[in-house]
MIFITOR-997556 format. One record per residue (C-alpha): x, y, z; residue in one letter; residue number from 0. Coordinates in nm, 4 decimals, decimal comma, always signed. Example, Ala and Ser with C-alpha at 12.3 -4.5 7.8 and 13.67 -1.06 7.14 Angstrom:
2
+----------+----------+----------+------+-----+
:        u :        v :        w : type : seq :
+----------+----------+----------+------+-----+
:  +1,2300 :  -0,4500 :  +0,7800 :    A :   0 :
:  +1,3670 :  -0,1060 :  +0,7140 :    S :   1 :
+----------+----------+----------+------+-----+
This chain:
296
+----------+----------+----------+------+-----+
:        u :        v :        w : type : seq :
+----------+----------+----------+------+-----+
:  -2,7627 :  +3,8220 :  +3,4772 :    M :   0 :
:  -2,4558 :  +3,7021 :  +3,4217 :    L :   1 :
:  -2,3905 :  +3,3660 :  +3,2038 :    T :   2 :
:  -2,0922 :  +3,1293 :  +3,2410 :    R :   3 :
:  -1,9033 :  +3,1404 :  +2,9474 :    A :   4 :
:  -1,8291 :  +2,8227 :  +2,7999 :    S :   5 :
:  -1,4964 :  +2,6810 :  +2,7966 :    T :   6 :
:  -1,4980 :  +2,3803 :  +2,5757 :    T :   7 :
:  -1,2484 :  +2,3622 :  +2,3418 :    V :   8 :
:  -1,3167 :  +2,1990 :  +1,9933 :    R :   9 :
:  -1,0452 :  +2,0995 :  +1,8314 :    W :  10 :
:  -1,0176 :  +2,1675 :  +1,4226 :    L :  11 :
:  -0,9292 :  +1,8349 :  +1,2319 :    P :  12 :
:  -0,5461 :  +1,9886 :  +1,1484 :    E :  13 :
:  -0,5028 :  +2,1050 :  +1,5234 :    D :  14 :
:  -0,6270 :  +1,8029 :  +1,6268 :    R :  15 :
:  -0,3086 :  +1,5537 :  +1,8640 :    P :  16 :
:  -0,2160 :  +1,2625 :  +1,6346 :    R :  17 :
:  -0,2118 :  +0,9610 :  +1,7884 :    A :  18 :
:  +0,1417 :  +0,7921 :  +1,8128 :    R :  19 :
:  +0,1156 :  +0,4668 :  +1,6076 :    P :  20 :
:  +0,2271 :  +0,1501 :  +1,7899 :    G :  21 :
:  +0,5140 :  -0,0510 :  +1,6807 :    V :  22 :
:  +0,3782 :  -0,3515 :  +1,4593 :    L :  23 :
:  +0,2467 :  -0,0362 :  +1,2920 :    R :  24 :
:  +0,5427 :  +0,1638 :  +1,2491 :    R :  25 :
:  +0,7822 :  -0,1311 :  +1,2314 :    L :  26 :
:  +0,4850 :  -0,2276 :  +0,9277 :    S :  27 :
:  +0,6007 :  +0,0978 :  +0,7419 :    R :  28 :
:  +1,0084 :  +0,0088 :  +0,7440 :    H :  29 :
:  +1,0066 :  -0,1424 :  +0,3965 :    R :  30 :
:  +1,3437 :  -0,2741 :  +0,4486 :    T :  31 :
:  +1,2689 :  -0,4418 :  +0,8001 :    A :  32 :
:  +0,9778 :  -0,6029 :  +0,6182 :    L :  33 :
:  +1,2390 :  -0,7152 :  +0,3520 :    A :  34 :
:  +1,4456 :  -0,8537 :  +0,6416 :    G :  35 :
:  +1,1206 :  -1,0541 :  +0,7947 :    L :  36 :
:  +1,0013 :  -1,1900 :  +0,4437 :    V :  37 :
:  +1,3599 :  -1,3850 :  +0,3694 :    I :  38 :
:  +1,3511 :  -1,4713 :  +0,7934 :    L :  39 :
:  +0,9996 :  -1,6204 :  +0,7252 :    S :  40 :
:  +1,1189 :  -1,7994 :  +0,4346 :    A :  41 :
:  +1,4066 :  -1,9590 :  +0,5830 :    F :  42 :
:  +1,2046 :  -2,0913 :  +0,8982 :    V :  43 :
:  +0,9092 :  -2,2104 :  +0,6599 :    I :  44 :
:  +1,1168 :  -2,3849 :  +0,4113 :    S :  45 :
:  +1,3251 :  -2,5820 :  +0,6984 :    T :  46 :
:  +1,0051 :  -2,6183 :  +0,8976 :    A :  47 :
:  +0,8229 :  -2,8262 :  +0,5895 :    L :  48 :
:  +1,1979 :  -3,0091 :  +0,4956 :    A :  49 :
:  +1,0915 :  -3,3071 :  +0,6032 :    P :  50 :
:  +0,7737 :  -3,2990 :  +0,3398 :    A :  51 :
:  +0,9311 :  -3,0738 :  +0,0369 :    L :  52 :
:  +1,2858 :  -3,2793 :  +0,0407 :    L :  53 :
:  +1,2288 :  -3,6007 :  +0,2222 :    P :  54 :
:  +1,5436 :  -3,8003 :  +0,2419 :    G :  55 :
:  +1,8717 :  -3,7895 :  +0,4911 :    D :  56 :
:  +2,0362 :  -3,4987 :  +0,3981 :    P :  57 :
:  +2,3724 :  -3,6716 :  +0,5185 :    S :  58 :
:  +2,3378 :  -3,9902 :  +0,2947 :    E :  59 :
:  +2,6645 :  -4,0119 :  +0,0865 :    V :  60 :
:  +2,5772 :  -4,1085 :  -0,3187 :    N :  61 :
:  +2,8879 :  -4,1877 :  -0,4934 :    F :  62 :
:  +2,6734 :  -4,2639 :  -0,7854 :    D :  63 :
:  +2,6116 :  -3,8610 :  -0,8241 :    Q :  64 :
:  +2,9173 :  -3,6888 :  -0,7011 :    V :  65 :
:  +2,9633 :  -3,3385 :  -0,8285 :    L :  66 :
:  +2,6571 :  -3,2968 :  -1,0493 :    Q :  67 :
:  +2,6115 :  -2,9756 :  -1,1612 :    R :  68 :
:  +2,2347 :  -2,7867 :  -1,0707 :    P :  69 :
:  +1,9927 :  -2,9477 :  -1,2888 :    S :  70 :
:  +1,6242 :  -3,0721 :  -1,2187 :    R :  71 :
:  +1,6975 :  -3,3950 :  -1,0093 :    S :  72 :
:  +1,9369 :  -3,1531 :  -0,8205 :    H :  73 :
:  +1,8194 :  -2,7724 :  -0,7833 :    L :  74 :
:  +2,1708 :  -2,6711 :  -0,6590 :    L :  75 :
:  +2,3717 :  -2,9678 :  -0,7533 :    G :  76 :
:  +2,5481 :  -3,2089 :  -0,5208 :    T :  77 :
:  +2,8633 :  -3,2109 :  -0,3432 :    D :  78 :
:  +3,2151 :  -3,3984 :  -0,2973 :    Q :  79 :
:  +2,9901 :  -3,6942 :  -0,1842 :    L :  80 :
:  +2,6809 :  -3,7289 :  -0,4101 :    G :  81 :
:  +2,4702 :  -3,5400 :  -0,1308 :    R :  82 :
:  +2,2133 :  -3,2868 :  -0,2572 :    D :  83 :
:  +2,2911 :  -2,9128 :  -0,1341 :    L :  84 :
:  +1,9457 :  -2,7981 :  -0,1878 :    L :  85 :
:  +1,8914 :  -3,0465 :  +0,1211 :    M :  86 :
:  +2,1777 :  -2,9936 :  +0,2945 :    R :  87 :
:  +2,1226 :  -2,5977 :  +0,2952 :    I :  88 :
:  +1,7235 :  -2,6055 :  +0,4014 :    V :  89 :
:  +1,8366 :  -2,8491 :  +0,6849 :    Y :  90 :
:  +2,1639 :  -2,6772 :  +0,8021 :    G :  91 :
:  +1,8969 :  -2,3322 :  +0,8350 :    T :  92 :
:  +1,8091 :  -2,5556 :  +1,2002 :    R :  93 :
:  +2,1623 :  -2,6276 :  +1,2874 :    V :  94 :
:  +2,2311 :  -2,2477 :  +1,1901 :    S :  95 :
:  +1,9274 :  -2,0766 :  +1,3485 :    F :  96 :
:  +1,9455 :  -2,2832 :  +1,6453 :    L :  97 :
:  +2,3752 :  -2,1828 :  +1,7239 :    I :  98 :
:  +2,2684 :  -1,8097 :  +1,7217 :    G :  99 :
:  +1,9684 :  -1,7886 :  +1,8935 :    V : 100 :
:  +2,1410 :  -2,0169 :  +2,1911 :    L : 101 :
:  +2,4535 :  -1,7985 :  +2,1814 :    A : 102 :
:  +2,2721 :  -1,4694 :  +2,2023 :    V : 103 :
:  +1,9964 :  -1,6166 :  +2,4325 :    G : 104 :
:  +2,3509 :  -1,7105 :  +2,6785 :    L : 105 :
:  +2,4792 :  -1,3883 :  +2,6157 :    S : 106 :
:  +2,2441 :  -1,1899 :  +2,6949 :    A : 107 :
:  +2,1028 :  -1,3805 :  +2,9946 :    L : 108 :
:  +2,4440 :  -1,3404 :  +3,1364 :    I : 109 :
:  +2,5313 :  -1,0041 :  +3,0246 :    G : 110 :
:  +2,1964 :  -0,8305 :  +3,1055 :    V : 111 :
:  +2,2246 :  -0,9002 :  +3,5040 :    P : 112 :
:  +2,6053 :  -0,8016 :  +3,5017 :    I : 113 :
:  +2,5078 :  -0,4570 :  +3,3402 :    G : 114 :
:  +2,2314 :  -0,3745 :  +3,5011 :    L : 115 :
:  +2,4221 :  -0,4172 :  +3,8563 :    F : 116 :
:  +2,7258 :  -0,2272 :  +3,7478 :    S : 117 :
:  +2,5394 :  +0,0427 :  +3,6117 :    G : 118 :
:  +2,2998 :  +0,0871 :  +3,8854 :    Y : 119 :
:  +2,5525 :  +0,0259 :  +4,2132 :    S : 120 :
:  +2,8305 :  +0,2424 :  +4,0550 :    G : 121 :
:  +3,1630 :  +0,2464 :  +4,2840 :    G : 122 :
:  +3,3780 :  -0,0025 :  +4,3394 :    T : 123 :
:  +3,1448 :  -0,2439 :  +4,1504 :    V : 124 :
:  +3,1301 :  -0,0931 :  +3,8277 :    D : 125 :
:  +3,4962 :  -0,0012 :  +3,7991 :    I : 126 :
:  +3,5873 :  -0,3748 :  +3,8636 :    A : 127 :
:  +3,3120 :  -0,5112 :  +3,6254 :    V : 128 :
:  +3,3934 :  -0,2519 :  +3,3265 :    Q : 129 :
:  +3,7880 :  -0,3634 :  +3,3647 :    R : 130 :
:  +3,6918 :  -0,7143 :  +3,3388 :    L : 131 :
:  +3,4969 :  -0,6049 :  +2,9926 :    V : 132 :
:  +3,7780 :  -0,3930 :  +2,8909 :    D : 133 :
:  +3,9945 :  -0,6910 :  +2,9346 :    L : 134 :
:  +3,7503 :  -0,8988 :  +2,7223 :    M : 135 :
:  +3,7185 :  -0,6605 :  +2,4536 :    L : 136 :
:  +4,1201 :  -0,6412 :  +2,4412 :    A : 137 :
:  +4,0609 :  -0,9771 :  +2,2007 :    F : 138 :
:  +3,8381 :  -0,9619 :  +1,8997 :    P : 139 :
:  +3,5048 :  -1,1376 :  +1,9468 :    G : 140 :
:  +3,5811 :  -1,4338 :  +1,6858 :    F : 141 :
:  +3,9046 :  -1,4550 :  +1,8444 :    L : 142 :
:  +3,7514 :  -1,5307 :  +2,1695 :    L : 143 :
:  +3,5458 :  -1,7610 :  +2,0073 :    A : 144 :
:  +3,8278 :  -1,9183 :  +1,8148 :    L : 145 :
:  +4,0719 :  -1,9673 :  +2,1508 :    T : 146 :
:  +3,7348 :  -2,1051 :  +2,3576 :    L : 147 :
:  +3,6661 :  -2,3459 :  +2,1118 :    I : 148 :
:  +3,9869 :  -2,4733 :  +2,0916 :    S : 149 :
:  +4,0230 :  -2,5358 :  +2,4686 :    V : 150 :
:  +3,6082 :  -2,6720 :  +2,4573 :    L : 151 :
:  +3,6774 :  -2,8799 :  +2,1470 :    G : 152 :
:  +3,3972 :  -2,8609 :  +1,8340 :    V : 153 :
:  +3,0434 :  -2,9428 :  +1,8595 :    G : 154 :
:  +2,7186 :  -2,7331 :  +1,8478 :    V : 155 :
:  +2,7073 :  -2,7340 :  +2,2529 :    T : 156 :
:  +3,0774 :  -2,5697 :  +2,2512 :    N : 157 :
:  +3,0299 :  -2,3114 :  +1,9806 :    V : 158 :
:  +2,6898 :  -2,1879 :  +2,1186 :    V : 159 :
:  +2,9230 :  -2,1192 :  +2,4392 :    V : 160 :
:  +3,2132 :  -1,9902 :  +2,2414 :    A : 161 :
:  +3,0172 :  -1,7516 :  +2,0489 :    I : 162 :
:  +2,8125 :  -1,6378 :  +2,3424 :    G : 163 :
:  +3,1111 :  -1,6065 :  +2,6343 :    V : 164 :
:  +3,2568 :  -1,3735 :  +2,3356 :    A : 165 :
:  +2,9636 :  -1,1588 :  +2,3000 :    T : 166 :
:  +2,8949 :  -1,0812 :  +2,6488 :    I : 167 :
:  +3,0981 :  -0,7640 :  +2,6606 :    P : 168 :
:  +2,8659 :  -0,6505 :  +2,4107 :    V : 169 :
:  +2,5624 :  -0,6367 :  +2,6700 :    Y : 170 :
:  +2,7066 :  -0,5276 :  +2,9346 :    V : 171 :
:  +2,8405 :  -0,2147 :  +2,8029 :    R : 172 :
:  +2,4986 :  -0,1616 :  +2,6736 :    L : 173 :
:  +2,2818 :  -0,2314 :  +2,9584 :    V : 174 :
:  +2,5442 :  -0,0168 :  +3,1651 :    R : 175 :
:  +2,4858 :  +0,2683 :  +2,9935 :    G : 176 :
:  +2,1284 :  +0,2627 :  +3,0075 :    V : 177 :
:  +2,1423 :  +0,1780 :  +3,3287 :    A : 178 :
:  +2,3866 :  +0,4864 :  +3,4072 :    L : 179 :
:  +2,1247 :  +0,7229 :  +3,2754 :    S : 180 :
:  +1,7947 :  +0,5813 :  +3,4012 :    I : 181 :
:  +1,9069 :  +0,5997 :  +3,7512 :    R : 182 :
:  +1,9447 :  +0,9858 :  +3,7734 :    E : 183 :
:  +1,5695 :  +1,0204 :  +3,6591 :    Q : 184 :
:  +1,3068 :  +1,1682 :  +3,8736 :    T : 185 :
:  +1,0937 :  +0,8772 :  +3,9214 :    Y : 186 :
:  +1,3931 :  +0,6576 :  +4,0316 :    V : 187 :
:  +1,4654 :  +0,9270 :  +4,3133 :    E : 188 :
:  +1,1182 :  +0,9067 :  +4,3815 :    A : 189 :
:  +1,1320 :  +0,5537 :  +4,4184 :    A : 190 :
:  +1,4026 :  +0,5523 :  +4,6539 :    H : 191 :
:  +1,1755 :  +0,8685 :  +4,8867 :    A : 192 :
:  +0,9027 :  +0,6214 :  +4,9000 :    L : 193 :
:  +1,1038 :  +0,3672 :  +5,0230 :    G : 194 :
:  +1,1720 :  +0,0974 :  +4,7234 :    A : 195 :
:  +1,4925 :  -0,1373 :  +4,7702 :    S : 196 :
:  +1,7649 :  -0,1280 :  +4,5393 :    G : 197 :
:  +1,6305 :  -0,4554 :  +4,3638 :    S : 198 :
:  +1,2870 :  -0,3905 :  +4,3269 :    R : 199 :
:  +1,3674 :  -0,0289 :  +4,1876 :    T : 200 :
:  +1,6330 :  -0,2611 :  +3,9167 :    I : 201 :
:  +1,3093 :  -0,4554 :  +3,8358 :    W : 202 :
:  +1,0325 :  -0,2168 :  +3,8054 :    R : 203 :
:  +1,2004 :  +0,0971 :  +3,6728 :    H : 204 :
:  +1,5791 :  +0,0216 :  +3,5223 :    V : 205 :
:  +1,4955 :  -0,3217 :  +3,3819 :    L : 206 :
:  +1,1594 :  -0,2348 :  +3,1501 :    P : 207 :
:  +1,3701 :  +0,0901 :  +2,9806 :    N : 208 :
:  +1,6665 :  -0,1702 :  +2,9264 :    C : 209 :
:  +1,4624 :  -0,3920 :  +2,6924 :    L : 210 :
:  +1,3808 :  -0,2011 :  +2,3769 :    A : 211 :
:  +1,7885 :  -0,1523 :  +2,3128 :    P : 212 :
:  +1,8676 :  -0,5331 :  +2,4180 :    V : 213 :
:  +1,5743 :  -0,6702 :  +2,1923 :    I : 214 :
:  +1,7206 :  -0,4509 :  +1,9202 :    V : 215 :
:  +2,0764 :  -0,5306 :  +1,9615 :    Q : 216 :
:  +1,9919 :  -0,9053 :  +2,0325 :    S : 217 :
:  +1,8342 :  -0,9091 :  +1,6585 :    T : 218 :
:  +2,1433 :  -0,7920 :  +1,5106 :    L : 219 :
:  +2,4067 :  -1,0146 :  +1,7257 :    Q : 220 :
:  +2,1932 :  -1,2963 :  +1,5616 :    L : 221 :
:  +2,3302 :  -1,2468 :  +1,2831 :    G : 222 :
:  +2,6690 :  -1,1744 :  +1,3768 :    T : 223 :
:  +2,6392 :  -1,5031 :  +1,5728 :    A : 224 :
:  +2,5298 :  -1,7082 :  +1,2578 :    I : 225 :
:  +2,8529 :  -1,5448 :  +1,0966 :    L : 226 :
:  +3,0767 :  -1,6364 :  +1,4045 :    G : 227 :
:  +2,9696 :  -1,9818 :  +1,4072 :    A : 228 :
:  +3,0248 :  -2,0364 :  +0,9658 :    A : 229 :
:  +3,3706 :  -1,8963 :  +1,0263 :    G : 230 :
:  +3,4460 :  -2,1384 :  +1,2913 :    L : 231 :
:  +3,3060 :  -2,4076 :  +1,0706 :    G : 232 :
:  +3,4928 :  -2,2696 :  +0,7871 :    F : 233 :
:  +3,8174 :  -2,3487 :  +0,9912 :    L : 234 :
:  +3,7023 :  -2,7154 :  +1,0904 :    G : 235 :
:  +3,6376 :  -2,6190 :  +1,4679 :    L : 236 :
:  +3,2404 :  -2,5570 :  +1,4285 :    G : 237 :
:  +2,9612 :  -2,8663 :  +1,4215 :    V : 238 :
:  +3,1258 :  -3,2074 :  +1,3358 :    K : 239 :
:  +3,0458 :  -3,3685 :  +1,0129 :    P : 240 :
:  +2,8134 :  -3,4862 :  +0,8440 :    P : 241 :
:  +2,5912 :  -3,2484 :  +1,0315 :    T : 242 :
:  +2,4692 :  -2,9667 :  +0,7565 :    P : 243 :
:  +2,6091 :  -2,6335 :  +0,8727 :    E : 244 :
:  +2,6348 :  -2,3682 :  +0,6573 :    W : 245 :
:  +3,0032 :  -2,2761 :  +0,7560 :    G : 246 :
:  +3,1146 :  -2,6093 :  +0,7206 :    T : 247 :
:  +2,9653 :  -2,7019 :  +0,3753 :    M : 248 :
:  +3,1418 :  -2,3723 :  +0,2411 :    L : 249 :
:  +3,4983 :  -2,4834 :  +0,4250 :    G : 250 :
:  +3,4457 :  -2,7992 :  +0,2093 :    E : 251 :
:  +3,3902 :  -2,6618 :  -0,0911 :    G : 252 :
:  +3,6899 :  -2,4168 :  -0,1035 :    Q : 253 :
:  +3,8463 :  -2,7383 :  -0,2616 :    T : 254 :
:  +3,6639 :  -2,7528 :  -0,5302 :    Y : 255 :
:  +3,5844 :  -2,3892 :  -0,5981 :    L : 256 :
:  +3,7089 :  -2,3805 :  -0,8899 :    L : 257 :
:  +3,5993 :  -2,6803 :  -1,0624 :    S : 258 :
:  +3,2565 :  -2,6884 :  -0,8752 :    S : 259 :
:  +3,1519 :  -2,3617 :  -0,7743 :    W : 260 :
:  +2,8201 :  -2,4289 :  -0,6863 :    Y : 261 :
:  +2,9494 :  -2,6379 :  -0,3900 :    I : 262 :
:  +3,0960 :  -2,3027 :  -0,1875 :    A : 263 :
:  +2,8518 :  -2,0702 :  -0,3110 :    T : 264 :
:  +2,5330 :  -2,1396 :  -0,2255 :    F : 265 :
:  +2,5573 :  -2,1820 :  +0,1424 :    P : 266 :
:  +2,7642 :  -1,8341 :  +0,0882 :    G : 267 :
:  +2,4533 :  -1,7294 :  -0,0577 :    I : 268 :
:  +2,2327 :  -1,8310 :  +0,2414 :    A : 269 :
:  +2,4815 :  -1,7390 :  +0,5160 :    I : 270 :
:  +2,4465 :  -1,3825 :  +0,3625 :    F : 271 :
:  +2,0740 :  -1,3378 :  +0,3071 :    L : 272 :
:  +2,0221 :  -1,4626 :  +0,7110 :    A : 273 :
:  +2,3188 :  -1,2104 :  +0,8195 :    V : 274 :
:  +2,1573 :  -0,9277 :  +0,6044 :    L : 275 :
:  +1,7744 :  -1,0035 :  +0,6960 :    A : 276 :
:  +1,8660 :  -0,9987 :  +1,0478 :    F : 277 :
:  +2,0152 :  -0,6837 :  +0,9897 :    N : 278 :
:  +1,7357 :  -0,5049 :  +0,8519 :    L : 279 :
:  +1,5078 :  -0,6507 :  +1,0697 :    L : 280 :
:  +1,7499 :  -0,5075 :  +1,3037 :    G : 281 :
:  +1,7459 :  -0,1593 :  +1,1800 :    D : 282 :
:  +1,3511 :  -0,1505 :  +1,2010 :    G : 283 :
:  +1,3068 :  -0,2565 :  +1,5190 :    L : 284 :
:  +1,5589 :  +0,0031 :  +1,6849 :    R : 285 :
:  +1,3260 :  +0,2563 :  +1,4587 :    D : 286 :
:  +1,0032 :  +0,1391 :  +1,5524 :    A : 287 :
:  +1,1137 :  +0,0735 :  +1,9570 :    L : 288 :
:  +1,2765 :  +0,4042 :  +1,9280 :    D : 289 :
:  +1,0070 :  +0,6969 :  +2,1078 :    P : 290 :
:  +1,1782 :  +0,9685 :  +1,9202 :    R : 291 :
:  +1,1047 :  +0,8636 :  +1,6177 :    M : 292 :
:  +0,8205 :  +1,0342 :  +1,4240 :    K : 293 :
:  +0,7009 :  +0,8627 :  +1,1248 :    L : 294 :
:  +0,4870 :  +1,0160 :  +0,8957 :    T : 295 :
+----------+----------+----------+------+-----+
């Protein structure tokens, strides 16, 4: 009598397949990304608790305390109008971060659909869109934002529009490249064979595969947007005074750089830390969202 041999496969501990860690777990292993996240958390928490920790009006003028050096009463000193620099930097975080988020959101909202349509459609449509993008890229992003703000005028809304429009080509090129590679995949051809429409294919198959690079690019672009807003503010074309904004504060402090260095130094450090934090976090997200990464 013949007996059937058992076909059960027993995995040795060292041979057992290892599950790929999740995005959050992989991100938690990225030390530089965690450092960026800590810096950003400090900015967000400080500005959220600002009314309780630093009560008062950051734009209130006090000529009795003009150009005071850092001390116990004013940890970062006061500016040329007697305003507390620490309070203005903390409250300026709201304005700078708001400009960055809105500008990036505007550019992604416009650039992602255009890139999807251009890359998926191809042909004449793709050529026309890319020539328009090439025309926009012929101007440096900051120069284009500077031109737009000169036409629109100063103010938070106009700064958001200027920086957002100047960043649209970045998203168009990024998403177009991803869409060009995805439309040639087998599952997209199978969707067409099953009768799926072009819009449904884009929504169900192309767009989800574009989200990871868009998220990474948006994180990196937040730092660039904050830096661009600060540059406009430094030139006097950004947020209207006396609203606290890092670039405007930096521009106001350049006159007193030799006698009162702290007026320009501390806003500059805030800009540096914010841009650095977003870049560190963006690099970590890129590694965590890349399915080809193998983290041990």
